[in-house]
N, C-alpha and C positions, 0 to 999 in steps of 0.2 A: 378326329384323327387320334389314333392311339399311339403312345410312345413306347418303344421297347423298354423293358425294365432296366436294362443295363445303361441305356442312354439317359434315363431319369437320374441316375447317380452322378453323371458327369455334369458339372456346372462350370462357370467361368473360371474360378480359381484353379481348378484342376487342369483345364485346357491351357491356361497361362503357364502353369508349372511344367506341363509337358513341353511347351514351346521353349521355355527357358532351359530345360535340361537338353533339349535338342540343339539349341544354339551353343551351349557349352560343349557338347560332344562333337558336333560337326563344324561349328563356326557359323557365324551369321551369313557369310557370303556363300556357303555351301547349301543352306536350306532351300533357297529358291531353285537351285539346280536339282536337288533331290526331289522336290515337289514336281518339277517339270518332267523329270524322267519317270516318276511314278505315274503321272498323267499319261505319258506316252505309252508306258507299259500297259496301262489299263485300256487305252484306245486300241492297241495292237491285239490285246486279248479279246476284246469285243468283236473286232474285225474277224479274227480267227474263228471265234465262236459262230459268227454269222455264216462264214464259209462252210464250217462243219455242218451247220443246220441245213444249208442248201444241199450239201452232198448227201446227207441222210435222207432228205426229202426225195432227191433224184433216185437214190438207191431203192427207196420204198416203192416209188412209182414203177421203176424197172422190174422189181420183184413182183409187183401186182400184175403187170402186163405179162410177164413170163408165166405166172401162175394161171392167168386167164387163158393163155395160149395152150398150156398143158391140159387144162380141164375142158377145152372146147371139144364139142362133139365132132369126131373125125368124119362122121357120116353126113354132116351137113352139106358137104360139097360133092357128094357122090350121087349120081342119078341111078335110078333103078334100071337094070338092063345088063346085057352082057357087054363084052369089050367091043363087039362089032356094032353095037347100037340097037340090036333088036330087043324087044321087050321080053322079059321073063314072066311067064304067067304066075299068078299068085298061087300059094300052096292050097291044095284042096284039103279040107278037114278030114283027117283020118288016113289020107293016102300020101301026103307030102307034096313035092313039086312034080309036075308032069314031065315025063322024059320025052325026047323027040324020037 
């Protein structure tokens, strides 16, 4: 496992110093509340991020389906023949379609 270079510089005395300065600034009774609220904020952020990821996946799927419908061949569902149901003869090479 590799360690981030900045984390390699942080050792026990530095962490203890940060905690002491935090206790002096906020008071010892406020530090647990600050840590708890920071944890709740992180949790809410992760929940919001998961919801956003789901919304993006749903939007992508809807866009893919819409694109597939737009590019579908419209002649797939059309049968050869006129509106009355009688067959139209195939075109004759050089002369086109026969007239009635």
